[in-house]
N, C-alpha and C positions, 0 to 999 in steps of 0.2 A: 504494500499499499504506500501511497505518498504520505510523507509525514513532515511535521515541523519539529525542530530541535529546541527544547526548552533548555536555554543555555545559562549557566552561571559563569562559565569560563573555566571552571574547575575540572579535575581529572575525571570525576565520575560522569559528569554530564557529556563530556567529550568521549570517554571510553565506551559509553553506551551506544553512541553513534556507530561504532565499529560492529557491534552486535546487531543493531538494526540493519546495517548493510549486509552482514553475513546471513541474516534471515530474509533477505530479499526485498527490503523496504527502500523506498527512494526518498532521499532528503531533498526538499524543495524550498525550505525557509527556515530561519532561526528566530527565536523570540527570547527576550530577556527583560527582566524588571530590575530597577535600581533606584537608588535615592535621587532626590532632586539635585540640580546643579549647585555645586558648592559644598554638598555633603558627601563625604567619602564613604561613610558606613552608617547603616541603620541597625538598631537593636530589633531586628526582625526575627519572628519565630519561624518563618517559612522560607525566606530566601537568603542566599549568600550575596551580600552586597559589596564586600570588599573586593577590590580588583575590577570594579565596573568601569574604571578609566581605560581599561584595555579590551573591553568586550567588543568594541567596534573592530579591533584587529582580529579577534577570533571569528567574527562573522565574515570578514574579508578573507581570512585564510581558508574558510570552508567554501568561499565563492557562491554564497547564496544570500538572498535579501535578509536583512536583519531588521526585526520589528522590536522597538523598545517602548517601555512605558514607565513612567514615574510611579513609585509605590506611594499611594496617598492614604490607604487604609492602615489600620492597626490590627493587632491580634484580639479582636472582639470576642470571638468564640474560641476558647482555649481548651475545650474538652476533647475527649477521644472521638466524638462524633461531630460532623459538620452538617447543618441543616436538620430539619425535623424528621421524625419517623412517620408522622402523619403526611401523606402525599401532598395535601393542600399547603403544608408548611415546609416542604422539603427543598425549597430553593436556596438562594444565597442569603448570607447574613449581612445586612446593611452596615456599611462602614468597615467591614473586615478586609484585611489585606488580600484574602483569597479573591475577592471580587475584582481586584486589579488584574489578576491572572485571567479571569473570565473575560474582561474587556479586551485584554491583550489578544488572547487566542480568538475572540470574536473578530477582531480586526484581521487576523491572519486568515481566517475562514472566508471573510469577505473578499479578500484579495486572491485567495487560493481556494476556490470552492471545492476542489477535488482532494483537498487534504483530508485524510481519514485517521491519522495517528499522530501521537505526541510522544517524543522521546523523552524519558525521565530517568535521571541517574540515581534515583533513591536506592539505598542499600538496606537500611534498617529503620528509617524514620517513618513511623506510622502517622505522625502528625502531618508530615508533608504529603505522604501517599494519599491519605484520606481526602485531603483538600484538592489535590490535583485530580484525583479520580472523580471527585464531585463535579468539578468544572468540566471535565471531559464528558461525563454522562450528560450533562445539560447541553453540551454542544455536539453530541453524537460523535465523539472522537474515542479512539481506542488508545489507552496508555501503553507504551512499549517500555517495559521496565526489566531489562535482562540482567541487571545487577541485584535485583531484589532477593534478599535472604542469602546471598552468596557468602561463603567463608572469606573473611576479610584478608587472611594471610594469603590464601590462594589468589584472591582477586588482585592484590598489590603485585605479586609476582607476575601474574598474567599481564597486567598493564605495562610493566617494565619490558617484559619479553615481546610485547606487541609493538614496541617502538614508541610508546607514549613518553613525551618529554614534558613533565609538569614539574613546577617549582613551588615550594612553600611560600606563600605571600602573607600568611598570618599564622601566628603561634599563640595558643591560649591554653596549654595543657602542661601538666607536671613533667618536668624534664626537658621541656623545649624552651629555647632562649632565642635571642636576636641572632645568634651565630648560625642558627638553622635556617633563617630566612634566605631565600634565593637558591637553596639547595634542591637538587632534583630528587625524584622518588628513588631512583637507583642509589643515589648517595645516602639518602635517609633510611633506606630499608633496614640496615642492621640496628639503627637507633630505635626505629619504631617497633620492631620486634622485641627489643630489649625492654622498652617502656611497657609493652603489653605484658611481658613476663613479670616485671617488677610490680606494676601498679594496676594492671588490668586496662590500660589505655586502649582505646580502639585503634587498630592498626591503620584503618582508612580514615580516621578522624571523624567517625560518626558521633562521637561524644562532643564535638566542637573543639577537639584538641588542636587542630590545624586546618587551614584552608589552602587551596592551590590555584595556580593559573597554568593552563596548558599552553605551552610554547609551540608544540609540534605533535602531530599524530598522523597516522597513515592517510587519513581523509583530507588533511590540509593540503591546499595547493601551494601555500607559502608557509615559511616558518616565521614565527614572531620573535623579534629581537628586542630585548629590553635595553634601550640605549642609555637611559638616565633614570635612576631611582633613588629614593631616600627612605630610610627606616623611621618609622614613627612608633614611639613607645607609648602605649596607652596607660600601662601600669607595670611596675617592676617590683617584684617581691620574691622572697625565697621559695614560696610555694609554686607559683606559676606566672611567668611573664606573659603579658598580653601586648603584642606588638604586630605591626604589619608594614608591608612595603607600599609606599606611595609611588606609582608609576608616572614619571614626569615626561618621559619621551619613549616612544617605541616605534618600530618600523617592521615592514614585511620583507622577507627575503624569498623571492620566488624559487620554487624547487625546480631542478632541471628536468625531473620526471616524476609523475605521480601514477602509480599503478591501481587499477581497480581491484586487483587481487592482492590480499594481504593475509597475514597469518594471525588469527585470533582464536584463542583456546575456547572451545565449546564444552561445557561440562557433560558428562555422559547422561543420557536420559534416565538411566537407573544407577543409583548408587550401589556399591558392592553388596551390602546386605540384602537389598531387594533384588539384585541380579541373581543372587543364590536362590531366593524364593521363586524366581521365574524358573529356574532349573528344576526345582522340586515339583512345581506345578506341571511342568512339561513332561517330567518322567512319569507322572500319574495319569496322563491322558490316555483314554481308551482308544485302541486302534480301530474299534468299531463304533467310534462316536458318531452319533446321529447329527445331521446338519439341520434338522428341523425341530422346533420346540416340542417338548413332550406334552401330549394332551391326554388327560385321564378323566373319566367320568363326564358328567354333563353339568351344565350351569343350572344351579338351583333357582327357582322363582319363589321360594318360600320368603315371606316378608322378613326383612332383617330388623334388628332392634332399633328403636327410635333414637334420634339424637339425644344425648344426655351429657351432663357436665358434673364436675366435682371440684370441690375446693378443700385443700388441706394446707393450713398455714398460708404462706404467700403464694402458693402454687394453685393453678387452676387448669383443669383439663376439660376439653370438649371432644367428644367421640361420635363417630358415625354421622358426620355432617353430610347431608345429601338432599337431593331434590325431594320434595314431598309428593308422594304418588297419590292423587285423589281421583275419584271417579266422578265424571268421565275424564279419562286421561287425555290431557291436551299435549300437543306437540310443541316443543320449545327449541330454540337454537341452543347450541353448545354454550354460546356466550351467556345466554339468559340463565342456563342451568348453573354455570359458575357463579353468576351474580347472586342467584338464589341461595347457593351454599354459603356465600360470604355474608349475606344478610342474616342468615340463620346463625352463623358463627358470631357475628357482631352482637346479635341479640342475646346469645348465651353468655358472652363475655361481659356484656353490659349488666347482667343480673349480679355479677361479682364486682361491679364498678371498674372493669377493665375495658381496654380497647384493643384493636389489632396491633397497636404499637407495643403492647405487652407480650405479644407472641414470641416464644423462644424457639419453637420447632413446629413445623407443619408437615404432615405426610399427605400426599396427593396420590390417589388411585384413580386411573383412567381406564375406560373400556378399550381404548386403543391409543397407541403413541402417535397415530396420525392426527389426533386432536391436540397434541401438545402445543403447537404454536398458537392456536386460537385460545386455548385455555390460559396460556402464559400472558397473552396480551391483556386479558382481563385481570388476571392475577396481579400483574405489574401495577395496575391502578390503585391497588389496595394498600401499597407500602411506599414509604419514602426512604430515608437514610437508614442504614443498618437493618435490613429486613431479616425475618427469622431464618434459621437454618431450615433445609428442606430435602425431602427425598420424594421422587416422583417415578412411579412405575406403572406399567399397564397390567391389570388383572382382569379375570373373567367376571366382571360385575354382573349381577342379575339384571336382565333387561327389564325395563328400558333405561336403567341408570347408566350414565356415562362418566359421572364424577362422584367420588366419595373422598372426604378428607377428615383428618383429626388434627388436634392442636394441643400443645402444652404452653401455657402463659405464666408469666411471673410478675407479681405485683411488687416492683421494686420501689423503695422509699426515696432513693436518690438515683439519678442517672448513672452514677458510677457503679451501682450494684449489677448492672447489665453491661457486659462488654461484647462487642461484635468484631469479627474478623471478616471483612468484606473486600477482598483483594480483586480488582477488576482489570488489572494490567497483564499483558502478555509477558511471560518471563520463563526461566528454566525451573522455577520453584515448584509450582503446582497449578492446576487449572484455574484460570481466571473465572470468576463468577460474573459473567457479563449480564446474566438475568437477575430478576428481583429476589435474590436469596443470598445469604451470607455463608462463607465456608463454615463458620461456627459462631455459636452464641454461647457465652458464659453467663450463668446466673446462679447465685447461691452455691458456687463452686462446682456446679454441674456443667459439663461441656457438651452441647448438642452439635454433632458434626454432620454436615450435609452429606447425603449419599455421594460417594466418590466412584466415578467410573474411570477406566483406564485411558484417559486422554493424554496425549503428549503435550505438556504445557506450552511450549513455544509456538505451537500451531493450533491447538485445540482440536486435534484430530486423533482418531483412533490409529493404533499401529496398522500398517499396511505391509503385507497381507495380514488379515485379522488373526489374532493369536490370543487364546484364552490365557496362556501362561504369562505373556507380556502384560495383558490387561490386568490380570490378577496382581502381579508384582507392582504395577503402577498404582492400583487402588490402595494397596498396603502403604506404599511410599507417600501418596497424597495425604492420607490420614495422619501418618507420622509427622510430615512436615507442617501441617496445619497445627497440630499440637505443639510442635517446637516453636512455631511462630507466635503462638499464644503466650507460651512461657517468656519469650523475648519481650512481648508487649508489656507484660506484667512485672518484668524485672527478674523473672525466674524465681527460684526458691521452691518450686513444686514439681513433682514427678509426673503425675497423671496416671490414673489407672482406668483401664477399660472395664466398664461395668455391664455393658450389654452390646452385642454385635449381631447384626443381620446381614447375611450375604444373599443378595438377590441374584438369581441366575435364570437363564432361559433354556438351559438343557439339563436334563436329569443326569446325563453322563458327566457333567462338569462338576458334580458335587464332590466326587472323590479327589480330584486334583486340587481343587480349592481347599478342601478340608485338610489335605496333606500339607499344603503350604501353611495353613492356619496352625496346624499342630506343631510345626517347627518354628513358629514366630512367637518369641517370648512374651510380647505384649498382649497376645491373644489368650495366653494359657489359662488365666483365672477369670475369664468373663463368660457368662452365660452366652452361648453362641448358636445361632440358628441359620440353616441353609434352606432357602425356599426357591422353588422354580415357579416362575410367572411367564406370561406370553412375551413380553417385550420390555426393554429398558431404553432409556434416552439414547438417541443417536445410533441405535442399533448395537449398543455395547452388549458384551457377554456376561459381565459381572459388575455389581455395584456393591460397595461396602459402606454400611451405615453404622455409626458407632455413638454410644453414650459414654462419656468419660467423666471421671471425678478427679479434681485437682489433688485430692488428698490433704487439703488444708482445712482447718477449722478453727473456730474461737471456742476455747474451753475455759470455764471459770476456775480460777486458782483458789487456793485455800482462803485468801483474803478477799475474794469476790471480784478480783480483777480478771478481765478477759485476756487470755494469753493465746497468741497465734501458735498453733501446733500443727505438725505434719503427722498424719495418721495413715495406716495401711489397712486395706480391706481384707477380709477373709472370704474364702470360696468354699462352698459346700455343694455336694451333689449326692444324689441317691435315686433309688427307684424300687418299684415292686412289679412283680410279674405273676400272672395267673394263667390258667389254661386259655381264657377267652380274651384277656386284655393285659396290657403292660403300661407302666407309668414311669416317667423319669422327670427329675427335677434338678435344677442348678440355681444357686443363689450366689450373688456377690453383695457383701454388706460390710458395714463398719460397726464396731462396738461403740464408738464414741458419738457418732452422728447418725441421724435416721435416713441415710441414703442407701436404698436397697433396690437391686434389680433381680427379679425372679423369672426363670423359665420353666414351664411345665409342659411336658410333652406326653401324648397319650395315644394308645392304639386299641381299638376294639370298642367295647360298649362305654359310651361317654357318661352314662348315668351314675357311674362310680366316681366321677371326677370330684363332686362335692365332698364325698367321704374321704378321698385321698387328701384334699386340701385340709380337712380337719385333723387328719391323723399324723401329719408331718409337722413337727414343731417349727422347722425352719421356714415354713410357708404358711403357717396358721395366721400370721399377721396380715395376710393379703386382704382378709375381710374388712380390716379397719385401716390399713396403711396403703392400699393400692391406689395410687393417684389416677392411673389410666392403664388400660389393657388393650393389647392388640391380639385378636384371635385369628390365627392362621388355620385354615381348615381345607380339607380336600374337596374338590368340586363335587364329588359324589355325595356329600353330605349337605343337607340344608342348613342355611345360616342360623336358624333358631334351635338347632339340635343341642348345642352345648350351653349349659347354664353356668353362670359365673356368680361371684358374690354379689348380693343385692346392693345397688347404689353405686357400683363401680362402673364408670363409663367404659364401654367396650366397642371396639371397631372391628367388625368381621372382615377378613381378607381372604378371599378364595385363592387357593394355590394348586398348582399341578403336581407338586411333590414337596414334601416336608422332611428335613433331616436335621440331626443334631450332631454333636461331637461323637457320640457313641452308637448312633443308629441312623440308617438311611431311609427309614420308612415309617413315618408317623401319620396318624389320621388327623391329628390336630396338635396345635401348640399354642400356648398363651405366654406372651412376653409382657411382664408387668413392671411398671416404674412405680416405686413406692417411696413414701416419705411419711412424715408425721407432723403434728402441730408443734413439735420441739424445734422445727426449723427456724 
């Protein structure tokens, strides 16, 4: 695609251009924001403003039009989100410096209407990423962020090896002084590595330790020479000197030759641990694997349970949201059916004084993935900034239903109690969520992760030729990287424990290889895990991994009544019972200190004994009072109303073509319950 380079002049914004070119994108313009005339630097939360006196030379070195704008706004909205979660209030924030970027890129689009992307050199800054992505969404542009979440030590080495010549023009970190100003990345590499080892300083300066100006890179048509500079010391103390270079005179030195072919390191699509998982999944593939989805039984037309809701503490669940089937049955468009579902959902949430903005996770079940685009178009109108996590699959819904959904919402007291990860830029990290859903939502230390299919992040395409093993490994890697990014967002300090996993598949024969990979993956080991076969997944994927994680953090009252932040570990239990006519299996992940529990109950045979089993096993007896929501997975051959569950617990029936767990490949039904209590 044609793109505009968002330039600070530093190493990151320029190095990202090499990756944009390597991925086939075409640079047509550059854009930069800076302080007004006479001001050399602003205390901006969003932009690098030092070195702006040389940005004209960077634009000329790239030989593209450079668009500039003075920063007039301030950091009005300083939170982790930008714009409102309500779609009616999801636009920009008046007076915020982010709106200067909106106006700048609007000007670029007016002059270059074919521009589709924006190059952004963000590595770790969520503050910057959230705001740039917000502007891009409003302008219909795709962020190109190939440095996002990269290992900084590897990145610095790659920049040097690629021929990037960038010099330090500002220092503001421990161990850095005026003597380091003007030195190149190659000259500074040993010092930066040493400071990282001693003090944890960011190797690429992501903590504001230093800033750079790029004098040359393989895309430059000319090299920038700094002919006259002076050092300005802002503050000088024993802890950290703050100083920068004032560029008084510079010039361009044309290169004798500029090649369109250059060497830039591309990280492997699969990191080593996940490459091993691909091999495990590949070795388990059946040579007689069918190429068509498994179909068993027939679609039941038995009326399903009515929409229901439940509130425990700050949590609210709404189950089995679907169109109301009244006689005489009227025909409606799929768009109207989705709108009716959301009106029902909003009404249920309103009974508990919540809105759609409180939703943490939504599951959408469609009668066909052919409806996905039309459903998504309506769905997108319901959410603004930081939409809920989501999984969407096609199941054999009883006719004439085409849409069914369920929801878990959280009533946060302050906005900081709910954290979203909604990365919309193309990168090497994990798939961008271009649509109206977040990669993950964290609320009350629970992490709802959107269903992850095996997309290649840099292109958002499935592997070609299609490969179950490759897709499986990618889905594992995406979940892992989402959790790691959340840890970075919050400053770390937590491990993250998987408490519930659903693998959605489209072929019965694929259960064994995916289960084999899961069995060898340490993070899956102690989580209730279900493998279910359905007709279709998004984009024609073969596998989708959906996970509920707990951070393992909690506040526990000390002896003197003080709340102390602690890290706790869950315990995992499983068991079962068998008789001549039926069998029963259960798995539970729970904490002793906090009421976060996920239970999986699987059964085969006569379902009338289910209630008795629930009463007889101490580990799952609490489901009758602590189950916030339940998803009932059942075989098509059984009617939706066949299985009874604890009274008052919202339950969403999900017809499946095959159901398996860690220890068995063939169940008639399974219940996955998310539990909590009023202690939360």
